[in-house]
A tleap script that builds the chain and sets N, CA, C and O, in Angstrom:
source leaprc.protein.ff14SB
mol = sequence {
  NMET PRO VAL PHE HIE ALA HIE ILE PRO ALA
  ASN ARG TYR SER PRO GLU GLN LYS ARG ALA
  LEU ALA ASP ALA LEU ASN GLN SER LEU VAL
  GLN GLY LEU GLY ILE PRO GLU GLY ASP ARG
  PHE ILE THR ILE SER GLU HIE GLY GLU ASN
  GLU LEU PHE VAL ASP PRO THR PHE MET GLY
  MET GLN ARG SER SER ASP ALA VAL ILE ILE
  THR LEU LEU LEU GLY ALA HIE ARG PRO LEU
  ALA ASP LYS LYS ALA VAL ALA ALA ALA ILE
  ASN LYS LEU VAL VAL GLU ALA LEU HIE ILE
  SER PRO ASP ASP VAL PHE ILE ALA LEU ILE
  PRO VAL PRO ASN GLU SER PHE SER PHE GLY
  ARG GLY GLU LEU GLN LEU ALA GLU GLY ALA
  PRO ARG CTRP
}
set mol.1.N position { 74.080 -38.000 67.014 }
set mol.1.CA position { 75.510 -37.864 66.983 }
set mol.1.C position { 75.940 -36.448 66.653 }
set mol.1.O position { 77.025 -36.057 67.086 }
set mol.2.N position { 75.182 -35.653 65.927 }
set mol.2.CA position { 75.599 -34.261 65.725 }
set mol.2.C position { 75.683 -33.510 67.052 }
set mol.2.O position { 74.935 -33.786 67.989 }
set mol.3.N position { 76.606 -32.559 67.108 }
set mol.3.CA position { 76.820 -31.759 68.313 }
set mol.3.C position { 76.756 -30.288 67.918 }
set mol.3.O position { 77.473 -29.844 67.022 }
set mol.4.N position { 75.894 -29.543 68.592 }
set mol.4.CA position { 75.746 -28.111 68.346 }
set mol.4.C position { 76.499 -27.292 69.377 }
set mol.4.O position { 76.619 -27.684 70.538 }
set mol.5.N position { 77.006 -26.146 68.934 }
set mol.5.CA position { 77.487 -25.107 69.842 }
set mol.5.C position { 76.971 -23.787 69.292 }
set mol.5.O position { 77.346 -23.358 68.200 }
set mol.6.N position { 76.107 -23.156 70.068 }
set mol.6.CA position { 75.540 -21.862 69.681 }
set mol.6.C position { 76.243 -20.769 70.464 }
set mol.6.O position { 76.313 -20.810 71.692 }
set mol.7.N position { 76.757 -19.799 69.742 }
set mol.7.CA position { 77.422 -18.640 70.340 }
set mol.7.C position { 76.457 -17.470 70.213 }
set mol.7.O position { 76.085 -17.074 69.109 }
set mol.8.N position { 76.055 -16.919 71.362 }
set mol.8.CA position { 75.035 -15.878 71.363 }
set mol.8.C position { 75.535 -14.643 72.123 }
set mol.8.O position { 76.419 -14.756 72.972 }
set mol.9.N position { 74.976 -13.472 71.821 }
set mol.9.CA position { 75.352 -12.265 72.561 }
set mol.9.C position { 74.920 -12.373 74.028 }
set mol.9.O position { 73.818 -12.834 74.324 }
set mol.10.N position { 75.788 -11.949 74.933 }
set mol.10.CA position { 75.480 -12.008 76.369 }
set mol.10.C position { 74.292 -11.124 76.710 }
set mol.10.O position { 74.131 -10.035 76.159 }
set mol.11.N position { 73.474 -11.603 77.613 }
set mol.11.CA position { 72.333 -10.864 78.168 }
set mol.11.C position { 71.299 -10.446 77.130 }
set mol.11.O position { 70.504 -9.542 77.386 }
set mol.12.N position { 71.295 -11.082 75.975 }
set mol.12.CA position { 70.353 -10.719 74.913 }
set mol.12.C position { 69.105 -11.614 74.983 }
set mol.12.O position { 67.999 -11.158 74.695 }
set mol.13.N position { 69.281 -12.870 75.360 }
set mol.13.CA position { 68.184 -13.827 75.317 }
set mol.13.C position { 67.860 -14.358 76.710 }
set mol.13.O position { 68.752 -14.613 77.519 }
set mol.14.N position { 66.571 -14.517 76.970 }
set mol.14.CA position { 66.096 -15.010 78.271 }
set mol.14.C position { 66.364 -16.515 78.385 }
set mol.14.O position { 66.655 -17.176 77.389 }
set mol.15.N position { 66.264 -17.052 79.614 }
set mol.15.CA position { 66.390 -18.505 79.771 }
set mol.15.C position { 65.377 -19.268 78.902 }
set mol.15.O position { 65.692 -20.329 78.362 }
set mol.16.N position { 64.174 -18.727 78.775 }
set mol.16.CA position { 63.153 -19.380 77.946 }
set mol.16.C position { 63.562 -19.374 76.470 }
set mol.16.O position { 63.342 -20.353 75.756 }
set mol.17.N position { 64.148 -18.281 76.024 }
set mol.17.CA position { 64.607 -18.211 74.635 }
set mol.17.C position { 65.783 -19.157 74.390 }
set mol.17.O position { 65.900 -19.741 73.312 }
set mol.18.N position { 66.645 -19.306 75.384 }
set mol.18.CA position { 67.764 -20.247 75.246 }
set mol.18.C position { 67.244 -21.680 75.140 }
set mol.18.O position { 67.752 -22.472 74.348 }
set mol.19.N position { 66.237 -22.005 75.936 }
set mol.19.CA position { 65.616 -23.338 75.856 }
set mol.19.C position { 64.956 -23.509 74.495 }
set mol.19.O position { 65.058 -24.576 73.890 }
set mol.20.N position { 64.283 -22.476 74.006 }
set mol.20.CA position { 63.656 -22.530 72.678 }
set mol.20.C position { 64.716 -22.704 71.594 }
set mol.20.O position { 64.494 -23.420 70.618 }
set mol.21.N position { 65.862 -22.054 71.759 }
set mol.21.CA position { 66.961 -22.222 70.808 }
set mol.21.C position { 67.449 -23.660 70.814 }
set mol.21.O position { 67.624 -24.257 69.751 }
set mol.22.N position { 67.670 -24.220 71.985 }
set mol.22.CA position { 68.112 -25.617 72.070 }
set mol.22.C position { 67.089 -26.555 71.434 }
set mol.22.O position { 67.454 -27.483 70.712 }
set mol.23.N position { 65.818 -26.311 71.704 }
set mol.23.CA position { 64.761 -27.139 71.109 }
set mol.23.C position { 64.745 -26.996 69.590 }
set mol.23.O position { 64.557 -27.979 68.873 }
set mol.24.N position { 64.943 -25.773 69.102 }
set mol.24.CA position { 64.959 -25.534 67.655 }
set mol.24.C position { 66.128 -26.267 66.999 }
set mol.24.O position { 65.972 -26.866 65.935 }
set mol.25.N position { 67.293 -26.217 67.634 }
set mol.25.CA position { 68.458 -26.910 67.071 }
set mol.25.C position { 68.207 -28.409 67.019 }
set mol.25.O position { 68.514 -29.059 66.020 }
set mol.26.N position { 67.653 -28.954 68.082 }
set mol.26.CA position { 67.345 -30.386 68.083 }
set mol.26.C position { 66.332 -30.731 66.996 }
set mol.26.O position { 66.492 -31.724 66.287 }
set mol.27.N position { 65.297 -29.918 66.866 }
set mol.27.CA position { 64.274 -30.184 65.850 }
set mol.27.C position { 64.821 -30.041 64.432 }
set mol.27.O position { 64.322 -30.685 63.510 }
set mol.28.N position { 65.837 -29.208 64.251 }
set mol.28.CA position { 66.427 -29.076 62.914 }
set mol.28.C position { 67.060 -30.394 62.469 }
set mol.28.O position { 67.069 -30.712 61.280 }
set mol.29.N position { 67.578 -31.146 63.410 }
set mol.29.CA position { 68.138 -32.467 63.080 }
set mol.29.C position { 67.033 -33.460 62.756 }
set mol.29.O position { 67.146 -34.254 61.821 }
set mol.30.N position { 65.969 -33.405 63.538 }
set mol.30.CA position { 64.828 -34.303 63.318 }
set mol.30.C position { 64.220 -34.022 61.947 }
set mol.30.O position { 63.989 -34.944 61.165 }
set mol.31.N position { 63.960 -32.741 61.657 }
set mol.31.CA position { 63.320 -32.372 60.402 }
set mol.31.C position { 64.260 -32.445 59.207 }
set mol.31.O position { 63.863 -32.899 58.133 }
set mol.32.N position { 65.488 -32.007 59.381 }
set mol.32.CA position { 66.419 -31.926 58.259 }
set mol.32.C position { 67.125 -33.225 57.930 }
set mol.32.O position { 67.470 -33.479 56.776 }
set mol.33.N position { 67.342 -34.065 58.968 }
set mol.33.CA position { 68.129 -35.280 58.741 }
set mol.33.C position { 67.437 -36.562 59.190 }
set mol.33.O position { 67.962 -37.653 58.968 }
set mol.34.N position { 66.269 -36.448 59.816 }
set mol.34.CA position { 65.575 -37.647 60.289 }
set mol.34.C position { 66.257 -38.294 61.476 }
set mol.34.O position { 66.125 -39.501 61.682 }
set mol.35.N position { 66.974 -37.523 62.250 }
set mol.35.CA position { 67.689 -38.039 63.416 }
set mol.35.C position { 66.719 -38.154 64.589 }
set mol.35.O position { 65.842 -37.304 64.740 }
set mol.36.N position { 66.856 -39.188 65.425 }
set mol.36.CA position { 65.962 -39.333 66.577 }
set mol.36.C position { 66.061 -38.134 67.530 }
set mol.36.O position { 67.139 -37.568 67.709 }
set mol.37.N position { 64.934 -37.751 68.139 }
set mol.37.CA position { 64.911 -36.598 69.036 }
set mol.37.C position { 65.856 -36.746 70.215 }
set mol.37.O position { 66.364 -35.748 70.726 }
set mol.38.N position { 66.102 -37.975 70.656 }
set mol.38.CA position { 66.987 -38.208 71.793 }
set mol.38.C position { 68.451 -37.949 71.493 }
set mol.38.O position { 69.268 -37.892 72.412 }
set mol.39.N position { 68.794 -37.793 70.227 }
set mol.39.CA position { 70.172 -37.489 69.832 }
set mol.39.C position { 70.348 -35.981 69.998 }
set mol.39.O position { 70.332 -35.228 69.024 }
set mol.40.N position { 70.517 -35.556 71.253 }
set mol.40.CA position { 70.473 -34.133 71.610 }
set mol.40.C position { 71.729 -33.780 72.399 }
set mol.40.O position { 71.850 -34.119 73.576 }
set mol.41.N position { 72.665 -33.094 71.736 }
set mol.41.CA position { 73.921 -32.677 72.358 }
set mol.41.C position { 74.168 -31.226 71.939 }
set mol.41.O position { 74.610 -30.957 70.822 }
set mol.42.N position { 73.876 -30.299 72.850 }
set mol.42.CA position { 73.840 -28.871 72.510 }
set mol.42.C position { 74.503 -28.073 73.631 }
set mol.42.O position { 74.212 -28.287 74.808 }
set mol.43.N position { 75.383 -27.164 73.264 }
set mol.43.CA position { 75.901 -26.192 74.228 }
set mol.43.C position { 75.578 -24.796 73.711 }
set mol.43.O position { 75.569 -24.546 72.506 }
set mol.44.N position { 75.316 -23.901 74.644 }
set mol.44.CA position { 75.053 -22.502 74.318 }
set mol.44.C position { 76.011 -21.659 75.149 }
set mol.44.O position { 76.053 -21.778 76.374 }
set mol.45.N position { 76.766 -20.821 74.486 }
set mol.45.CA position { 77.714 -19.940 75.173 }
set mol.45.C position { 77.356 -18.491 74.898 }
set mol.45.O position { 77.085 -18.104 73.761 }
set mol.46.N position { 77.360 -17.690 75.972 }
set mol.46.CA position { 77.126 -16.260 75.832 }
set mol.46.C position { 78.475 -15.542 75.742 }
set mol.46.O position { 79.440 -15.904 76.415 }
set mol.47.N position { 78.510 -14.512 74.889 }
set mol.47.CA position { 79.740 -13.752 74.684 }
set mol.47.C position { 79.445 -12.268 74.819 }
set mol.47.O position { 78.468 -11.764 74.265 }
set mol.48.N position { 80.313 -11.564 75.570 }
set mol.48.CA position { 80.186 -10.121 75.751 }
set mol.48.C position { 80.520 -9.364 74.477 }
set mol.48.O position { 80.938 -9.954 73.481 }
set mol.49.N position { 80.332 -8.057 74.518 }
set mol.49.CA position { 80.500 -7.226 73.316 }
set mol.49.C position { 81.907 -7.289 72.741 }
set mol.49.O position { 82.085 -7.045 71.548 }
set mol.50.N position { 82.901 -7.606 73.542 }
set mol.50.CA position { 84.272 -7.729 73.045 }
set mol.50.C position { 84.687 -9.178 72.878 }
set mol.50.O position { 85.878 -9.492 72.880 }
set mol.51.N position { 83.703 -10.069 72.732 }
set mol.51.CA position { 83.985 -11.497 72.603 }
set mol.51.C position { 83.260 -12.158 71.436 }
set mol.51.O position { 83.542 -13.313 71.116 }
set mol.52.N position { 82.350 -11.462 70.808 }
set mol.52.CA position { 81.602 -12.007 69.674 }
set mol.52.C position { 81.599 -10.952 68.575 }
set mol.52.O position { 80.988 -9.893 68.716 }
set mol.53.N position { 82.281 -11.251 67.493 }
set mol.53.CA position { 82.426 -10.292 66.407 }
set mol.53.C position { 81.801 -10.877 65.144 }
set mol.53.O position { 82.284 -11.872 64.605 }
set mol.54.N position { 80.738 -10.259 64.686 }
set mol.54.CA position { 80.009 -10.715 63.512 }
set mol.54.C position { 79.867 -9.522 62.572 }
set mol.54.O position { 79.230 -8.526 62.914 }
set mol.55.N position { 80.462 -9.629 61.390 }
set mol.55.CA position { 80.385 -8.516 60.447 }
set mol.55.C position { 78.932 -8.287 60.053 }
set mol.55.O position { 78.232 -9.240 59.710 }
set mol.56.N position { 78.465 -7.047 60.095 }
set mol.56.CA position { 77.046 -6.787 59.834 }
set mol.56.C position { 76.606 -6.934 58.381 }
set mol.56.O position { 75.413 -7.095 58.122 }
set mol.57.N position { 77.545 -6.882 57.415 }
set mol.57.CA position { 77.111 -6.894 56.004 }
set mol.57.C position { 77.831 -7.897 55.124 }
set mol.57.O position { 77.535 -7.961 53.931 }
set mol.58.N position { 78.755 -8.680 55.646 }
set mol.58.CA position { 79.504 -9.611 54.803 }
set mol.58.C position { 78.561 -10.548 54.052 }
set mol.58.O position { 77.591 -11.047 54.621 }
set mol.59.N position { 78.848 -10.781 52.780 }
set mol.59.CA position { 78.061 -11.629 51.875 }
set mol.59.C position { 76.656 -11.076 51.635 }
set mol.59.O position { 75.720 -11.829 51.368 }
set mol.60.N position { 76.520 -9.747 51.735 }
set mol.60.CA position { 75.243 -9.108 51.417 }
set mol.60.C position { 74.179 -9.224 52.491 }
set mol.60.O position { 73.006 -8.968 52.216 }
set mol.61.N position { 74.550 -9.601 53.705 }
set mol.61.CA position { 73.583 -9.734 54.792 }
set mol.61.C position { 73.372 -8.391 55.482 }
set mol.61.O position { 74.154 -7.455 55.313 }
set mol.62.N position { 72.307 -8.321 56.255 }
set mol.62.CA position { 72.006 -7.168 57.109 }
set mol.62.C position { 71.852 -7.689 58.535 }
set mol.62.O position { 70.737 -7.856 59.027 }
set mol.63.N position { 72.985 -7.945 59.192 }
set mol.63.CA position { 72.967 -8.534 60.524 }
set mol.63.C position { 72.777 -7.463 61.596 }
set mol.63.O position { 73.239 -6.330 61.462 }
set mol.64.N position { 72.086 -7.857 62.657 }
set mol.64.CA position { 71.850 -6.957 63.786 }
set mol.64.C position { 72.703 -7.403 64.972 }
set mol.64.O position { 73.505 -8.330 64.867 }
set mol.65.N position { 72.512 -6.729 66.087 }
set mol.65.CA position { 73.223 -7.107 67.308 }
set mol.65.C position { 72.668 -8.402 67.904 }
set mol.65.O position { 73.193 -8.887 68.906 }
set mol.66.N position { 71.618 -8.968 67.309 }
set mol.66.CA position { 71.051 -10.247 67.748 }
set mol.66.C position { 71.736 -11.448 67.095 }
set mol.66.O position { 71.400 -12.589 67.410 }
set mol.67.N position { 72.688 -11.213 66.195 }
set mol.67.CA position { 73.291 -12.291 65.402 }
set mol.67.C position { 73.914 -13.371 66.279 }
set mol.67.O position { 74.489 -13.101 67.333 }
set mol.68.N position { 73.775 -14.606 65.801 }
set mol.68.CA position { 74.325 -15.782 66.484 }
set mol.68.C position { 75.205 -16.559 65.514 }
set mol.68.O position { 75.032 -16.493 64.297 }
set mol.69.N position { 76.145 -17.289 66.082 }
set mol.69.CA position { 76.991 -18.196 65.305 }
set mol.69.C position { 76.698 -19.601 65.806 }
set mol.69.O position { 76.782 -19.871 67.004 }
set mol.70.N position { 76.358 -20.483 64.894 }
set mol.70.CA position { 76.027 -21.863 65.259 }
set mol.70.C position { 76.978 -22.795 64.535 }
set mol.70.O position { 77.076 -22.771 63.308 }
set mol.71.N position { 77.678 -23.616 65.302 }
set mol.71.CA position { 78.515 -24.646 64.696 }
set mol.71.C position { 77.848 -25.996 64.940 }
set mol.71.O position { 77.239 -26.233 65.984 }
set mol.72.N position { 77.979 -26.862 63.958 }
set mol.72.CA position { 77.393 -28.192 64.052 }
set mol.72.C position { 78.423 -29.214 63.606 }
set mol.72.O position { 78.833 -29.231 62.445 }
set mol.73.N position { 78.839 -30.064 64.533 }
set mol.73.CA position { 79.679 -31.205 64.194 }
set mol.73.C position { 78.741 -32.308 63.729 }
set mol.73.O position { 77.832 -32.696 64.462 }
set mol.74.N position { 78.948 -32.812 62.530 }
set mol.74.CA position { 78.092 -33.881 62.033 }
set mol.74.C position { 78.915 -34.886 61.270 }
set mol.74.O position { 80.031 -34.596 60.838 }
set mol.75.N position { 78.353 -36.081 61.104 }
set mol.75.CA position { 79.064 -37.166 60.435 }
set mol.75.C position { 79.533 -36.772 59.052 }
set mol.75.O position { 78.778 -36.199 58.266 }
set mol.76.N position { 80.786 -37.083 58.759 }
set mol.76.CA position { 81.380 -36.740 57.468 }
set mol.76.C position { 80.730 -37.502 56.313 }
set mol.76.O position { 80.945 -37.164 55.149 }
set mol.77.N position { 79.950 -38.513 56.624 }
set mol.77.CA position { 79.290 -39.302 55.578 }
set mol.77.C position { 78.105 -38.561 54.944 }
set mol.77.O position { 77.559 -39.026 53.943 }
set mol.78.N position { 77.704 -37.430 55.503 }
set mol.78.CA position { 76.523 -36.721 55.013 }
set mol.78.C position { 76.770 -36.083 53.651 }
set mol.78.O position { 77.758 -35.371 53.473 }
set mol.79.N position { 75.880 -36.330 52.685 }
set mol.79.CA position { 76.023 -35.701 51.361 }
set mol.79.C position { 75.575 -34.237 51.403 }
set mol.79.O position { 74.973 -33.786 52.377 }
set mol.80.N position { 75.877 -33.515 50.340 }
set mol.80.CA position { 75.538 -32.102 50.243 }
set mol.80.C position { 74.041 -31.862 50.440 }
set mol.80.O position { 73.657 -30.874 51.067 }
set mol.81.N position { 73.204 -32.731 49.926 }
set mol.81.CA position { 71.751 -32.561 50.077 }
set mol.81.C position { 71.354 -32.539 51.555 }
set mol.81.O position { 70.500 -31.746 51.952 }
set mol.82.N position { 71.968 -33.404 52.374 }
set mol.82.CA position { 71.690 -33.405 53.806 }
set mol.82.C position { 72.159 -32.102 54.449 }
set mol.82.O position { 71.468 -31.536 55.297 }
set mol.83.N position { 73.322 -31.638 54.046 }
set mol.83.CA position { 73.863 -30.403 54.620 }
set mol.83.C position { 72.953 -29.221 54.289 }
set mol.83.O position { 72.687 -28.377 55.145 }
set mol.84.N position { 72.482 -29.167 53.052 }
set mol.84.CA position { 71.561 -28.094 52.670 }
set mol.84.C position { 70.259 -28.177 53.469 }
set mol.84.O position { 69.734 -27.157 53.916 }
set mol.85.N position { 69.745 -29.389 53.643 }
set mol.85.CA position { 68.483 -29.569 54.369 }
set mol.85.C position { 68.622 -29.154 55.828 }
set mol.85.O position { 67.743 -28.482 56.368 }
set mol.86.N position { 69.711 -29.547 56.466 }
set mol.86.CA position { 69.855 -29.207 57.882 }
set mol.86.C position { 70.158 -27.723 58.056 }
set mol.86.O position { 69.684 -27.119 59.018 }
set mol.87.N position { 70.926 -27.117 57.163 }
set mol.87.CA position { 71.198 -25.675 57.258 }
set mol.87.C position { 69.893 -24.881 57.117 }
set mol.87.O position { 69.661 -23.926 57.859 }
set mol.88.N position { 69.053 -25.276 56.173 }
set mol.88.CA position { 67.766 -24.593 55.990 }
set mol.88.C position { 66.876 -24.765 57.219 }
set mol.88.O position { 66.220 -23.819 57.655 }
set mol.89.N position { 66.857 -25.977 57.776 }
set mol.89.CA position { 66.034 -26.232 58.965 }
set mol.89.C position { 66.558 -25.443 60.167 }
set mol.89.O position { 65.774 -24.877 60.928 }
set mol.90.N position { 67.880 -25.405 60.338 }
set mol.90.CA position { 68.456 -24.629 61.438 }
set mol.90.C position { 68.018 -23.170 61.318 }
set mol.90.O position { 67.512 -22.590 62.278 }
set mol.91.N position { 68.212 -22.585 60.147 }
set mol.91.CA position { 67.888 -21.172 59.976 }
set mol.91.C position { 66.421 -20.916 60.263 }
set mol.91.O position { 66.090 -20.011 61.029 }
set mol.92.N position { 65.548 -21.690 59.667 }
set mol.92.CA position { 64.099 -21.491 59.837 }
set mol.92.C position { 63.690 -21.593 61.309 }
set mol.92.O position { 62.980 -20.727 61.821 }
set mol.93.N position { 64.135 -22.642 61.979 }
set mol.93.CA position { 63.688 -22.886 63.348 }
set mol.93.C position { 64.323 -21.924 64.356 }
set mol.93.O position { 63.673 -21.542 65.329 }
set mol.94.N position { 65.575 -21.530 64.139 }
set mol.94.CA position { 66.214 -20.557 65.027 }
set mol.94.C position { 65.557 -19.183 64.865 }
set mol.94.O position { 65.319 -18.484 65.850 }
set mol.95.N position { 65.269 -18.808 63.639 }
set mol.95.CA position { 64.570 -17.538 63.396 }
set mol.95.C position { 63.230 -17.536 64.129 }
set mol.95.O position { 62.874 -16.543 64.763 }
set mol.96.N position { 62.487 -18.636 64.048 }
set mol.96.CA position { 61.196 -18.727 64.730 }
set mol.96.C position { 61.355 -18.704 66.255 }
set mol.96.O position { 60.567 -18.069 66.955 }
set mol.97.N position { 62.368 -19.391 66.757 }
set mol.97.CA position { 62.556 -19.495 68.210 }
set mol.97.C position { 62.997 -18.176 68.839 }
set mol.97.O position { 62.537 -17.819 69.923 }
set mol.98.N position { 63.879 -17.461 68.167 }
set mol.98.CA position { 64.449 -16.238 68.739 }
set mol.98.C position { 63.836 -14.959 68.184 }
set mol.98.O position { 64.137 -13.867 68.664 }
set mol.99.N position { 62.977 -15.088 67.174 }
set mol.99.CA position { 62.356 -13.917 66.536 }
set mol.99.C position { 63.423 -12.957 66.019 }
set mol.99.O position { 63.402 -11.759 66.301 }
set mol.100.N position { 64.364 -13.527 65.246 }
set mol.100.CA position { 65.434 -12.733 64.653 }
set mol.100.C position { 65.375 -12.870 63.138 }
set mol.100.O position { 64.621 -13.683 62.604 }
set mol.101.N position { 66.165 -12.077 62.465 }
set mol.101.CA position { 66.222 -12.110 61.008 }
set mol.101.C position { 66.981 -13.349 60.531 }
set mol.101.O position { 67.906 -13.802 61.206 }
set mol.102.N position { 66.603 -13.899 59.382 }
set mol.102.CA position { 67.377 -15.002 58.807 }
set mol.102.C position { 68.839 -14.614 58.548 }
set mol.102.O position { 69.713 -15.480 58.517 }
set mol.103.N position { 69.104 -13.323 58.363 }
set mol.103.CA position { 70.475 -12.848 58.172 }
set mol.103.C position { 71.301 -12.956 59.456 }
set mol.103.O position { 72.531 -12.933 59.403 }
set mol.104.N position { 70.639 -13.074 60.600 }
set mol.104.CA position { 71.330 -13.106 61.892 }
set mol.104.C position { 71.791 -14.501 62.310 }
set mol.104.O position { 72.288 -14.672 63.423 }
set mol.105.N position { 71.638 -15.490 61.448 }
set mol.105.CA position { 72.014 -16.858 61.796 }
set mol.105.C position { 73.167 -17.304 60.901 }
set mol.105.O position { 72.966 -17.618 59.728 }
set mol.106.N position { 74.364 -17.328 61.457 }
set mol.106.CA position { 75.557 -17.824 60.753 }
set mol.106.C position { 75.743 -19.275 61.170 }
set mol.106.O position { 75.737 -19.585 62.362 }
set mol.107.N position { 75.908 -20.170 60.191 }
set mol.107.CA position { 76.015 -21.606 60.450 }
set mol.107.C position { 77.318 -22.133 59.873 }
set mol.107.O position { 77.657 -21.839 58.727 }
set mol.108.N position { 78.047 -22.906 60.659 }
set mol.108.CA position { 79.238 -23.601 60.172 }
set mol.108.C position { 79.038 -25.090 60.410 }
set mol.108.O position { 78.932 -25.537 61.552 }
set mol.109.N position { 78.987 -25.856 59.322 }
set mol.109.CA position { 78.873 -27.315 59.411 }
set mol.109.C position { 80.283 -27.894 59.370 }
set mol.109.O position { 81.059 -27.607 58.459 }
set mol.110.N position { 80.597 -28.705 60.359 }
set mol.110.CA position { 81.941 -29.259 60.480 }
set mol.110.C position { 81.846 -30.775 60.403 }
set mol.110.O position { 81.379 -31.411 61.348 }
set mol.111.N position { 82.289 -31.373 59.276 }
set mol.111.CA position { 82.211 -32.825 59.147 }
set mol.111.C position { 83.258 -33.525 60.011 }
set mol.111.O position { 84.417 -33.117 60.067 }
set mol.112.N position { 82.823 -34.582 60.678 }
set mol.112.CA position { 83.683 -35.361 61.557 }
set mol.112.C position { 83.503 -36.835 61.201 }
set mol.112.O position { 82.368 -37.292 61.063 }
set mol.113.N position { 84.594 -37.590 61.049 }
set mol.113.CA position { 84.439 -39.020 60.782 }
set mol.113.C position { 83.622 -39.688 61.899 }
set mol.113.O position { 83.801 -39.380 63.077 }
set mol.114.N position { 82.736 -40.591 61.521 }
set mol.114.CA position { 81.856 -41.235 62.501 }
set mol.114.C position { 82.624 -41.920 63.623 }
set mol.114.O position { 82.164 -41.953 64.764 }
set mol.115.N position { 83.796 -42.466 63.300 }
set mol.115.CA position { 84.563 -43.174 64.326 }
set mol.115.C position { 85.160 -42.226 65.367 }
set mol.115.O position { 85.804 -42.679 66.314 }
set mol.116.N position { 84.956 -40.930 65.205 }
set mol.116.CA position { 85.491 -39.944 66.146 }
set mol.116.C position { 84.483 -39.528 67.216 }
set mol.116.O position { 84.784 -38.646 68.019 }
set mol.117.N position { 83.305 -40.132 67.249 }
set mol.117.CA position { 82.285 -39.806 68.244 }
set mol.117.C position { 82.222 -40.888 69.316 }
set mol.117.O position { 82.221 -42.080 69.006 }
set mol.118.N position { 82.170 -40.465 70.586 }
set mol.118.CA position { 81.901 -41.376 71.695 }
set mol.118.C position { 80.675 -40.851 72.414 }
set mol.118.O position { 80.636 -39.686 72.811 }
set mol.119.N position { 79.687 -41.691 72.582 }
set mol.119.CA position { 78.454 -41.307 73.269 }
set mol.119.C position { 78.543 -41.571 74.765 }
set mol.119.O position { 77.584 -41.325 75.496 }
set mol.120.N position { 79.679 -42.066 75.222 }
set mol.120.CA position { 79.904 -42.361 76.633 }
set mol.120.C position { 80.725 -43.620 76.792 }
set mol.120.O position { 80.933 -44.371 75.839 }
set mol.121.N position { 81.193 -43.844 78.021 }
set mol.121.CA position { 81.987 -45.020 78.391 }
set mol.121.C position { 83.325 -45.101 77.676 }
set mol.121.O position { 84.013 -46.118 77.765 }
set mol.122.N position { 83.701 -44.040 76.967 }
set mol.122.CA position { 84.966 -44.059 76.248 }
set mol.122.C position { 84.966 -44.976 75.043 }
set mol.122.O position { 86.022 -45.315 74.509 }
set mol.123.N position { 83.780 -45.377 74.615 }
set mol.123.CA position { 83.653 -46.277 73.459 }
set mol.123.C position { 83.353 -45.463 72.204 }
set mol.123.O position { 82.674 -44.439 72.276 }
set mol.124.N position { 83.840 -45.900 71.087 }
set mol.124.CA position { 83.548 -45.274 69.799 }
set mol.124.C position { 82.463 -46.112 69.124 }
set mol.124.O position { 82.745 -46.969 68.287 }
set mol.125.N position { 81.224 -45.842 69.509 }
set mol.125.CA position { 80.092 -46.678 69.124 }
set mol.125.C position { 79.884 -46.796 67.620 }
set mol.125.O position { 79.306 -47.782 67.163 }
set mol.126.N position { 80.334 -45.827 66.845 }
set mol.126.CA position { 80.100 -45.851 65.397 }
set mol.126.C position { 81.365 -46.219 64.605 }
set mol.126.O position { 81.401 -46.062 63.385 }
set mol.127.N position { 82.383 -46.699 65.292 }
set mol.127.CA position { 83.652 -47.006 64.629 }
set mol.127.C position { 83.507 -48.112 63.588 }
set mol.127.O position { 84.285 -48.169 62.636 }
set mol.128.N position { 82.545 -48.967 63.755 }
set mol.128.CA position { 82.384 -50.104 62.840 }
set mol.128.C position { 81.318 -49.870 61.763 }
set mol.128.O position { 81.071 -50.754 60.943 }
set mol.129.N position { 80.692 -48.707 61.755 }
set mol.129.CA position { 79.679 -48.452 60.734 }
set mol.129.C position { 78.928 -47.159 60.980 }
set mol.129.O position { 78.990 -46.585 62.067 }
set mol.130.N position { 78.221 -46.711 59.963 }
set mol.130.CA position { 77.445 -45.481 60.046 }
set mol.130.C position { 76.209 -45.709 60.915 }
set mol.130.O position { 75.768 -46.847 61.075 }
set mol.131.N position { 75.653 -44.648 61.471 }
set mol.131.CA position { 74.416 -44.801 62.259 }
set mol.131.C position { 73.258 -45.223 61.358 }
set mol.131.O position { 73.323 -45.087 60.136 }
set mol.132.N position { 72.214 -45.731 61.973 }
set mol.132.CA position { 71.045 -46.203 61.219 }
set mol.132.C position { 70.268 -45.053 60.592 }
set mol.132.O position { 69.481 -45.292 59.676 }
set mol.133.N position { 70.451 -43.835 61.036 }
set mol.133.CA position { 69.684 -42.685 60.532 }
set mol.133.C position { 70.514 -41.783 59.685 }
set mol.133.O position { 70.017 -40.773 59.187 }
savepdb mol mol.pdb
quit
């Protein structure tokens, strides 16, 4: 049920690296939250130099031109421990997939009520309860 959107610099990463990024994001859910591998909903958008603005030093980081912004819509029922686990898994796996610095991965977790997700057919499959995972 989580949905990723990765914002990356245009022309910086190869098609293979983009696939590795998508795989890393999916695995971060498996490792960090125990979500089934088939729960895979990921978009990757490339942004030109005048479309992606990431401060190089905010919060004591040393970001490069490789920096990415990753947003994750996830169930609002998740406790802080889950959020910490998935953020750590995202950072670790994205760094490994793209060979970038841990400072280059900005993550925004966006809680969404479970009843706000439709997996298809216009049905709100989780409206009556939380997912099994």
